[in-house]
DRENDO-1510 file (C-alpha; in Angstrom, 1 decimal, always signed):
<recs>
REC; n; res; u; v; w
REC; 1; MET; -72.9; -12.3; +4.5 .
REC; 2; PRO; -71.2; -15.7; +4.6 .
REC; 3; VAL; -72.3; -18.1; +1.8 .
REC; 4; SER; -72.9; -21.7; +2.5 .
REC; 5; PRO; -71.7; -24.1; -0.2 .
REC; 6; THR; -74.3; -26.4; -1.8 .
REC; 7; ASP; -74.4; -28.4; -5.0 .
REC; 8; PRO; -75.0; -26.4; -8.1 .
REC; 9; ASP; -77.9; -27.2; -10.4 .
REC; 10; SER; -75.7; -28.6; -13.2 .
REC; 11; THR; -72.0; -29.7; -13.1 .
REC; 12; THR; -69.7; -31.7; -15.2 .
REC; 13; GLY; -66.4; -33.4; -14.7 .
REC; 14; ASP; -64.4; -34.5; -11.8 .
REC; 15; ALA; -64.7; -31.1; -10.4 .
REC; 16; ALA; -68.5; -31.2; -10.0 .
REC; 17; ALA; -68.0; -32.0; -6.3 .
REC; 18; ILE; -67.1; -28.2; -5.9 .
REC; 19; ALA; -70.4; -26.8; -5.3 .
REC; 20; ALA; -71.6; -23.4; -5.7 .
REC; 21; ALA; -73.8; -21.6; -3.1 .
REC; 22; THR; -76.9; -19.8; -4.5 .
REC; 23; ILE; -77.3; -16.1; -3.8 .
REC; 24; PRO; -80.9; -14.9; -3.2 .
REC; 25; ALA; -82.2; -13.0; -6.2 .
REC; 26; ALA; -83.0; -10.2; -3.7 .
REC; 27; THR; -79.4; -9.4; -3.5 .
REC; 28; ILE; -78.7; -8.7; -7.1 .
REC; 29; PRO; -78.2; -5.3; -8.0 .
REC; 30; ALA; -80.6; -4.0; -10.8 .
REC; 31; ALA; -78.9; -3.7; -14.2 .
REC; 32; ALA; -78.1; +0.0; -15.1 .
REC; 33; ASP; -80.3; +1.7; -17.6 .
REC; 34; ASP; -77.5; +3.5; -19.2 .
REC; 35; GLY; -76.2; +0.7; -21.4 .
REC; 36; THR; -73.4; -0.5; -19.1 .
REC; 37; ALA; -74.8; -4.1; -18.9 .
REC; 38; THR; -75.6; -4.5; -22.7 .
REC; 39; ASP; -73.8; -6.4; -25.3 .
REC; 40; ALA; -71.1; -4.9; -27.5 .
REC; 41; LEU; -71.9; -4.5; -31.0 .
REC; 42; PRO; -70.9; -7.4; -33.4 .
REC; 43; TYR; -67.3; -7.6; -34.7 .
REC; 44; ALA; -67.4; -5.4; -37.9 .
REC; 45; GLY; -63.8; -6.2; -39.1 .
REC; 46; GLY; -60.5; -4.3; -38.5 .
REC; 47; ASN; -58.9; -4.0; -35.1 .
REC; 48; PRO; -60.9; -6.0; -32.7 .
REC; 49; TYR; -60.0; -3.8; -29.8 .
REC; 50; ALA; -61.2; -0.7; -31.5 .
REC; 51; ASP; -64.6; -0.7; -29.9 .
REC; 52; TYR; -63.3; -2.3; -26.5 .
REC; 53; ARG; -64.6; -0.6; -23.5 .
REC; 54; HIS; -61.7; +0.1; -21.2 .
REC; 55; GLY; -61.7; +1.0; -17.6 .
REC; 56; GLU; -59.6; +3.1; -15.4 .
REC; 57; PHE; -59.4; +1.6; -11.8 .
REC; 58; PRO; -57.0; +2.8; -9.2 .
REC; 59; PHE; -56.3; -0.6; -7.8 .
REC; 60; THR; -54.7; -1.8; -11.0 .
REC; 61; ALA; -51.3; -0.5; -10.0 .
REC; 62; LEU; -51.2; -3.1; -7.3 .
REC; 63; THR; -49.8; -6.6; -7.9 .
REC; 64; ASP; -51.9; -9.1; -9.9 .
REC; 65; LEU; -52.0; -11.8; -7.1 .
REC; 66; ALA; -53.5; -14.3; -9.6 .
REC; 67; ASP; -50.7; -13.8; -12.1 .
REC; 68; ARG; -49.7; -17.0; -13.7 .
REC; 69; ARG; -46.0; -16.2; -13.6 .
REC; 70; LEU; -46.3; -16.0; -9.8 .
REC; 71; GLY; -47.9; -19.6; -9.6 .
REC; 72; GLY; -51.4; -18.6; -10.1 .
REC; 73; ALA; -53.8; -21.4; -11.4 .
REC; 74; VAL; -57.3; -22.2; -12.3 .
REC; 75; LEU; -57.9; -25.4; -10.4 .
REC; 76; ALA; -61.3; -26.5; -11.5 .
REC; 77; ALA; -64.5; -25.4; -13.5 .
REC; 78; ASN; -67.9; -27.0; -13.8 .
REC; 79; ASP; -67.8; -26.4; -17.7 .
REC; 80; GLU; -65.3; -25.3; -20.3 .
REC; 81; LEU; -66.9; -26.9; -23.5 .
REC; 82; PHE; -65.9; -23.9; -25.8 .
REC; 83; ALA; -62.7; -22.5; -24.3 .
REC; 84; GLU; -60.4; -23.7; -21.5 .
REC; 85; ARG; -60.4; -22.2; -17.9 .
REC; 86; GLU; -56.7; -21.8; -17.9 .
REC; 87; ASN; -56.9; -18.9; -20.5 .
REC; 88; LEU; -58.3; -16.7; -17.6 .
REC; 89; LEU; -55.0; -16.0; -16.1 .
REC; 90; LEU; -52.7; -15.7; -19.1 .
REC; 91; PRO; -50.6; -12.6; -18.5 .
REC; 92; GLU; -51.1; -11.1; -22.2 .
REC; 93; PRO; -54.3; -9.5; -23.3 .
REC; 94; ALA; -56.9; -11.7; -25.1 .
REC; 95; GLU; -56.4; -12.2; -28.8 .
REC; 96; PHE; -59.2; -12.6; -31.4 .
REC; 97; ARG; -58.8; -14.2; -34.7 .
REC; 98; PRO; -62.1; -14.1; -36.7 .
REC; 99; HIS; -63.4; -16.9; -38.4 .
REC; 100; THR; -61.0; -19.3; -36.8 .
REC; 101; PHE; -63.1; -22.4; -36.1 .
REC; 102; GLY; -62.5; -25.7; -34.3 .
REC; 103; ASN; -65.0; -28.7; -33.9 .
REC; 104; LYS; -66.8; -26.7; -31.3 .
REC; 105; GLY; -67.1; -23.4; -33.0 .
REC; 106; GLN; -65.0; -20.1; -33.0 .
REC; 107; ILE; -61.9; -20.6; -31.0 .
REC; 108; MET; -61.8; -18.0; -28.1 .
REC; 109; ASP; -59.0; -16.8; -26.0 .
REC; 110; GLY; -60.8; -17.1; -22.6 .
REC; 111; TRP; -63.0; -19.4; -20.5 .
REC; 112; GLU; -66.2; -20.1; -22.2 .
REC; 113; THR; -69.2; -22.3; -21.1 .
REC; 114; ARG; -72.0; -23.9; -23.1 .
REC; 115; ARG; -75.4; -22.3; -23.2 .
REC; 116; ARG; -77.5; -23.2; -20.3 .
REC; 117; ARG; -81.1; -24.4; -20.6 .
REC; 118; GLY; -84.1; -24.7; -18.2 .
REC; 119; ALA; -85.7; -27.6; -16.7 .
REC; 120; GLY; -87.8; -28.7; -19.7 .
REC; 121; THR; -90.4; -27.7; -22.3 .
REC; 122; ALA; -92.3; -25.6; -20.1 .
REC; 123; ARG; -89.4; -23.8; -18.7 .
REC; 124; PRO; -86.7; -23.6; -21.3 .
REC; 125; HIS; -84.8; -20.8; -19.8 .
REC; 126; PRO; -82.3; -21.2; -16.9 .
REC; 127; ALA; -83.3; -20.4; -13.4 .
REC; 128; ALA; -82.3; -17.0; -11.9 .
REC; 129; GLU; -79.7; -18.8; -9.7 .
REC; 130; ASP; -78.2; -21.1; -12.4 .
REC; 131; HIS; -74.5; -20.2; -13.0 .
REC; 132; ASP; -71.1; -21.7; -13.9 .
REC; 133; TRP; -68.0; -21.4; -11.7 .
REC; 134; ALA; -64.2; -21.6; -11.6 .
REC; 135; LEU; -61.9; -22.0; -8.7 .
REC; 136; ILE; -58.7; -20.1; -8.8 .
REC; 137; ARG; -55.5; -20.5; -6.5 .
REC; 138; LEU; -53.8; -17.1; -6.1 .
REC; 139; GLY; -50.1; -17.3; -7.2 .
REC; 140; VAL; -49.2; -15.5; -3.8 .
REC; 141; PRO; -51.6; -15.1; -0.9 .
REC; 142; GLY; -52.8; -11.6; -0.1 .
REC; 143; VAL; -55.3; -8.9; +0.5 .
REC; 144; VAL; -57.4; -8.3; -2.6 .
REC; 145; HIS; -58.1; -4.4; -3.3 .
REC; 146; GLY; -59.9; -5.0; -6.6 .
REC; 147; VAL; -60.8; -7.4; -9.4 .
REC; 148; VAL; -61.1; -7.0; -13.1 .
REC; 149; VAL; -63.3; -9.3; -15.1 .
REC; 150; ASP; -62.4; -8.7; -18.5 .
REC; 151; THR; -64.8; -9.9; -21.4 .
REC; 152; ALA; -62.7; -8.8; -24.3 .
REC; 153; HIS; -64.2; -10.4; -27.6 .
REC; 154; PHE; -67.1; -11.9; -25.8 .
REC; 155; ARG; -69.9; -9.6; -27.3 .
REC; 156; GLY; -73.1; -11.5; -27.3 .
REC; 157; ASN; -71.8; -14.6; -25.5 .
REC; 158; HIS; -70.6; -12.9; -22.1 .
REC; 159; PRO; -72.3; -13.5; -18.8 .
REC; 160; ARG; -75.1; -11.2; -17.5 .
REC; 161; GLN; -73.7; -11.0; -14.0 .
REC; 162; ILE; -70.6; -12.3; -12.0 .
REC; 163; ALA; -69.8; -12.9; -8.2 .
REC; 164; VAL; -66.4; -13.6; -6.7 .
REC; 165; GLU; -65.9; -15.2; -3.3 .
REC; 166; ALA; -62.6; -15.9; -1.4 .
REC; 167; THR; -61.3; -18.3; +1.3 .
REC; 168; GLU; -58.0; -18.9; +3.1 .
REC; 169; LEU; -56.6; -22.5; +3.4 .
REC; 170; PRO; -53.0; -23.4; +4.1 .
REC; 171; GLY; -50.8; -25.7; +1.9 .
REC; 172; THR; -51.8; -26.6; -1.4 .
REC; 173; PRO; -55.4; -27.9; -1.3 .
REC; 174; GLY; -57.3; -29.5; -4.1 .
REC; 175; PRO; -61.0; -29.5; -5.0 .
REC; 176; GLU; -62.0; -31.8; -2.2 .
REC; 177; GLU; -60.4; -29.4; +0.6 .
REC; 178; LEU; -62.1; -26.4; -1.1 .
REC; 179; LEU; -65.4; -28.2; -0.9 .
REC; 180; ALA; -65.4; -27.9; +2.9 .
REC; 181; ALA; -64.0; -24.4; +3.0 .
REC; 182; ASP; -65.8; -21.3; +4.4 .
REC; 183; TRP; -66.2; -18.7; +1.6 .
REC; 184; GLU; -66.5; -15.1; +1.9 .
REC; 185; PRO; -68.1; -12.7; -0.7 .
REC; 186; LEU; -65.6; -10.3; -2.3 .
REC; 187; VAL; -67.7; -9.0; -5.2 .
REC; 188; PRO; -71.6; -9.4; -4.9 .
REC; 189; ARG; -73.4; -10.6; -7.7 .
REC; 190; SER; -73.0; -7.7; -10.3 .
REC; 191; PRO; -73.8; -6.9; -13.9 .
REC; 192; VAL; -70.9; -6.9; -16.5 .
REC; 193; ARG; -70.6; -5.6; -20.0 .
REC; 194; GLY; -69.3; -7.6; -23.0 .
REC; 195; HIS; -66.2; -6.6; -24.7 .
REC; 196; ALA; -65.1; -4.5; -21.8 .
REC; 197; ALA; -63.1; -4.3; -18.6 .
REC; 198; ASN; -65.3; -4.6; -15.7 .
REC; 199; GLY; -63.7; -3.4; -12.5 .
REC; 200; PHE; -64.9; -4.1; -8.9 .
REC; 201; ALA; -63.4; -2.6; -5.8 .
REC; 202; VAL; -63.1; -4.9; -2.8 .
REC; 203; ALA; -63.7; -3.5; +0.8 .
REC; 204; SER; -62.6; -6.6; +2.8 .
REC; 205; ARG; -59.0; -6.5; +4.1 .
REC; 206; ARG; -58.9; -10.3; +4.9 .
REC; 207; ARG; -55.9; -12.3; +3.5 .
REC; 208; VAL; -56.9; -15.0; +1.1 .
REC; 209; THR; -55.5; -17.8; -0.9 .
REC; 210; HIS; -58.3; -18.9; -3.3 .
REC; 211; LEU; -61.2; -17.4; -5.2 .
REC; 212; ARG; -64.4; -18.6; -6.7 .
REC; 213; LEU; -65.6; -17.0; -9.8 .
REC; 214; ARG; -69.1; -17.3; -10.7 .
REC; 215; GLN; -70.8; -16.3; -13.9 .
REC; 216; TYR; -74.6; -16.0; -14.5 .
REC; 217; PRO; -76.1; -17.9; -16.1 .
REC; 218; ASP; -73.4; -18.9; -18.4 .
REC; 219; GLY; -70.9; -17.4; -21.1 .
REC; 220; GLY; -67.4; -16.3; -21.7 .
REC; 221; ILE; -64.7; -14.4; -19.6 .
REC; 222; ALA; -61.4; -13.4; -21.3 .
REC; 223; ARG; -59.2; -12.6; -18.4 .
REC; 224; LEU; -59.3; -12.3; -14.7 .
REC; 225; ARG; -57.1; -9.9; -12.7 .
REC; 226; VAL; -57.0; -9.8; -8.9 .
REC; 227; HIS; -55.1; -6.9; -7.8 .
REC; 228; GLY; -53.9; -6.4; -4.0 .
REC; 229; GLU; -51.1; -6.7; -1.5 .
REC; 230; ALA; -49.1; -9.9; -1.4 .
REC; 231; ARG; -49.1; -11.5; +2.3 .
REC; 232; PRO; -46.9; -14.6; +2.0 .
REC; 233; ASP; -46.6; -17.2; +4.9 .
REC; 234; PRO; -44.3; -15.6; +7.5 .
REC; 235; ALA; -43.3; -19.0; +8.7 .
REC; 236; TRP; -42.0; -19.8; +5.2 .
REC; 237; LEU; -40.1; -16.6; +5.0 .
REC; 238; ALA; -38.6; -17.3; +8.5 .
REC; 239; ALA; -37.5; -20.8; +7.3 .
REC; 240; LEU; -35.9; -19.4; +4.2 .
REC; 241; GLY; -33.8; -17.0; +6.1 .
REC; 242; THR; -31.9; -15.4; +3.2 .
REC; 243; PHE; -34.1; -14.5; +0.1 .
REC; 244; ASP; -34.9; -11.8; -2.3 .
REC; 245; LEU; -36.6; -9.1; -0.3 .
REC; 246; ALA; -37.9; -7.2; -3.3 .
REC; 247; ALA; -39.6; -10.2; -5.0 .
REC; 248; LEU; -43.3; -10.1; -5.7 .
REC; 249; GLU; -43.8; -13.7; -4.5 .
REC; 250; TYR; -42.4; -12.8; -1.1 .
REC; 251; GLY; -44.3; -9.4; -0.5 .
REC; 252; GLY; -42.2; -6.8; -2.5 .
REC; 253; ALA; -43.9; -4.2; -4.4 .
REC; 254; VAL; -43.4; -1.3; -6.6 .
REC; 255; GLU; -44.6; +1.9; -5.0 .
REC; 256; ASP; -43.9; +4.6; -7.8 .
REC; 257; ALA; -41.7; +5.1; -10.9 .
REC; 258; SER; -40.7; +8.0; -13.0 .
REC; 259; ASP; -41.7; +6.3; -16.3 .
REC; 260; ARG; -43.7; +3.2; -17.4 .
REC; 261; PHE; -43.8; +4.0; -21.2 .
REC; 262; PHE; -42.6; +0.6; -22.7 .
REC; 263; SER; -43.1; -1.9; -19.9 .
REC; 264; PRO; -44.1; -1.8; -16.2 .
REC; 265; PRO; -41.4; -1.7; -13.5 .
REC; 266; ALA; -43.1; -4.6; -11.6 .
REC; 267; ASN; -41.7; -6.8; -14.3 .
REC; 268; MET; -38.2; -6.4; -12.5 .
REC; 269; ILE; -39.3; -8.4; -9.4 .
REC; 270; MET; -41.1; -11.1; -11.2 .
REC; 271; PRO; -39.8; -14.7; -10.7 .
REC; 272; GLY; -37.1; -16.1; -12.9 .
REC; 273; ARG; -35.0; -14.6; -15.5 .
REC; 274; SER; -36.3; -12.3; -18.1 .
REC; 275; ARG; -37.3; -14.1; -21.4 .
REC; 276; ALA; -37.4; -11.2; -23.8 .
REC; 277; MET; -36.6; -7.4; -23.9 .
REC; 278; GLY; -40.4; -6.6; -23.0 .
REC; 279; ASP; -40.1; -8.8; -19.8 .
REC; 280; GLY; -38.3; -6.2; -17.9 .
REC; 281; TRP; -38.7; -2.4; -17.1 .
REC; 282; GLU; -38.1; +0.0; -20.1 .
REC; 283; ASN; -38.7; +3.7; -20.0 .
REC; 284; ARG; -38.6; +6.2; -22.9 .
REC; 285; ARG; -35.7; +7.8; -24.2 .
REC; 286; ARG; -35.0; +11.0; -22.1 .
REC; 287; ARG; -34.4; +14.4; -23.8 .
REC; 288; ASP; -33.5; +16.4; -20.6 .
REC; 289; GLU; -30.8; +16.4; -18.0 .
REC; 290; GLY; -33.0; +14.2; -15.5 .
REC; 291; HIS; -32.9; +10.4; -14.8 .
REC; 292; ASP; -35.4; +7.7; -14.3 .
REC; 293; TRP; -36.1; +5.9; -11.0 .
REC; 294; VAL; -38.3; +3.2; -9.3 .
REC; 295; ARG; -39.3; +3.1; -5.6 .
REC; 296; LEU; -40.0; -0.1; -4.2 .
REC; 297; ARG; -41.3; -1.6; -0.8 .
REC; 298; LEU; -39.6; -4.5; +0.4 .
REC; 299; ALA; -41.2; -7.8; +2.0 .
REC; 300; GLY; -40.5; -6.3; +5.4 .
REC; 301; ARG; -37.9; -4.6; +7.6 .
REC; 302; GLY; -34.7; -6.3; +6.8 .
REC; 303; VAL; -31.0; -6.1; +5.7 .
REC; 304; ILE; -29.7; -6.5; +2.2 .
REC; 305; ARG; -26.4; -8.2; +1.7 .
REC; 306; ALA; -26.0; -8.8; -2.0 .
REC; 307; VAL; -27.7; -7.0; -5.0 .
REC; 308; GLU; -28.3; -8.3; -8.7 .
REC; 309; ILE; -28.9; -5.9; -11.5 .
REC; 310; ASP; -29.6; -7.8; -14.7 .
REC; 311; THR; -29.9; -6.1; -18.0 .
REC; 312; GLY; -30.7; -9.2; -19.9 .
REC; 313; TYR; -32.0; -8.8; -23.6 .
REC; 314; TYR; -31.5; -5.1; -23.3 .
REC; 315; VAL; -28.5; -4.7; -25.8 .
REC; 316; GLY; -28.7; -0.9; -27.2 .
REC; 317; ASN; -31.1; +0.2; -24.8 .
REC; 318; ALA; -29.9; -1.0; -21.4 .
REC; 319; ALA; -29.5; +1.6; -18.7 .
REC; 320; GLY; -26.0; +3.2; -18.7 .
REC; 321; TRP; -25.4; +3.5; -14.8 .
REC; 322; ALA; -27.5; +2.5; -11.9 .
REC; 323; ALA; -27.4; +3.5; -8.1 .
REC; 324; LEU; -29.3; +2.1; -5.2 .
REC; 325; HIS; -30.5; +4.0; -2.1 .
REC; 326; GLY; -32.3; +2.5; +1.0 .
REC; 327; ARG; -34.7; +3.9; +3.6 .
REC; 328; ASP; -35.9; +2.7; +7.0 .
REC; 329; GLU; -39.5; +3.7; +7.7 .
REC; 330; ARG; -38.7; +4.1; +11.2 .
REC; 331; GLY; -36.7; +7.3; +10.1 .
REC; 332; GLY; -38.0; +10.1; +8.2 .
REC; 333; PRO; -39.6; +9.7; +4.7 .
REC; 334; ASP; -36.7; +11.7; +3.2 .
REC; 335; ASP; -33.8; +9.8; +5.1 .
REC; 336; TRP; -32.4; +8.0; +2.1 .
REC; 337; PHE; -28.8; +6.6; +2.3 .
REC; 338; GLU; -26.7; +5.0; -0.3 .
REC; 339; LEU; -26.6; +1.2; -0.8 .
REC; 340; VAL; -24.8; +0.9; -4.2 .
REC; 341; PRO; -22.9; +4.0; -5.6 .
REC; 342; ARG; -23.5; +5.0; -9.2 .
REC; 343; THR; -22.2; +1.9; -11.1 .
REC; 344; ARG; -21.5; +1.4; -14.9 .
REC; 345; LEU; -23.8; -1.2; -16.3 .
REC; 346; GLN; -23.0; -3.6; -19.2 .
REC; 347; PRO; -25.7; -4.5; -21.7 .
REC; 348; ASP; -27.3; -8.0; -21.6 .
REC; 349; ALA; -25.4; -8.9; -18.4 .
REC; 350; VAL; -25.9; -9.9; -14.7 .
REC; 351; HIS; -24.0; -7.5; -12.4 .
REC; 352; ARG; -23.6; -9.0; -8.7 .
REC; 353; LEU; -22.7; -6.5; -6.1 .
REC; 354; LEU; -21.9; -7.2; -2.4 .
REC; 355; LEU; -22.7; -4.6; +0.2 .
REC; 356; PRO; -20.0; -3.7; +2.7 .
REC; 357; ALA; -22.3; -3.2; +5.5 .
REC; 358; ALA; -25.8; -4.2; +6.5 .
REC; 359; ARG; -28.2; -1.7; +7.5 .
REC; 360; PRO; -32.0; -1.9; +8.2 .
REC; 361; VAL; -34.1; -1.1; +5.2 .
REC; 362; THR; -37.8; -1.1; +4.4 .
REC; 363; HIS; -37.6; +0.7; +1.0 .
REC; 364; VAL; -35.2; +1.2; -1.8 .
REC; 365; ARG; -35.0; +3.5; -4.8 .
REC; 366; LEU; -33.3; +2.3; -8.0 .
REC; 367; ASP; -31.9; +5.3; -10.1 .
REC; 368; VAL; -30.9; +4.7; -13.7 .
REC; 369; PHE; -28.8; +7.3; -15.8 .
REC; 370; PRO; -29.8; +8.7; -17.9 .
REC; 371; ASP; -32.5; +6.1; -18.9 .
REC; 372; GLY; -32.9; +2.7; -20.2 .
REC; 373; GLY; -34.0; -0.9; -19.6 .
REC; 374; ILE; -33.6; -3.1; -16.5 .
REC; 375; ALA; -34.6; -6.7; -16.7 .
REC; 376; ARG; -34.5; -7.9; -13.1 .
REC; 377; LEU; -33.5; -6.5; -9.7 .
REC; 378; ARG; -32.6; -9.0; -6.8 .
REC; 379; LEU; -32.1; -7.9; -3.3 .
REC; 380; HIS; -30.6; -10.7; -1.2 .
REC; 381; GLY; -31.0; -10.4; +2.5 .
REC; 382; SER; -33.0; -11.4; +5.6 .
REC; 383; LEU; -35.8; -10.0; +7.6 .
REC; 384; LEU; -35.2; -8.6; +11.1 .
REC; 385; ASP; -37.1; -10.0; +14.1 .
REC; 386; ASP; -38.1; -6.6; +15.5 .
</recs>
């Protein structure tokens, strides 16, 4: 049900004006009796991820709409005494360096708030509705299919429950505009485990631009991942005219790939140039007569006029050859046609190819022979009006 914003019981800083609505205790799911909502064991030395509780969630193959590399940001939080809110959206897994202390205690790679207290001597514990919150701007608007609240390395200091809400606002609103927004629940108040990946499927298919993450009553969260389908502003795309139809920021997505061994194929359609070898798509070395491939869905039905295949930072492990095929979803699922014939690639280089004829496409398949790395794939073109 819709949640109305009200002032939280305790806030600090300029962002205190962004209120957090209370959720009736009756709506809180009971904690499981099988240990799923318990603390992790204290760190005992060695690999800090050895006892990390992973999770397999089908929606994680979708784009992380809050990815910092796409422009995601944590706009405000009511408290971040122990660890900064910006850590929530860092793309790499959280690190833990034991016995690394600052003036406020162990330095944690996540967002961590101070311990909440009650109203006074007679009531030292926080009330059931007391919580901390953070506001997140998605890097690209979209439809959220699932959320992962990762509490890696927060063992006895993670929140007991979380909740996530969403809203859609145009432009680039700040805290003041978000105060007046209407928020819709995405994830109801739910228990979480410490030092674990906590995944929550989302049923709503509304397009959203911002999230509000709540943690009850306080604690630390290492990372937040918001997986879904990008839905950029169609008026913006129309104004651009020609743009990269495969780019994640404009609604392109990887549908499938033959191999994701060393790094994910979605790296190829991230913004900007690759910054290192691990920032592209690299498959394992083939020991058969086959080849590797990636299938992508474009931002919409359009025409491609120019192609860039970048093997930046792949020196001895670049793909040897590449070919590109397209498909129009108005035809059959197997009606693939050639866009770029098999072409020799050079290592650590940008290959720019002009297409001789424009033909409507909704999907493309990049084939690499026999295997190897591709840093970036750019498909410059424009959307069709029909």
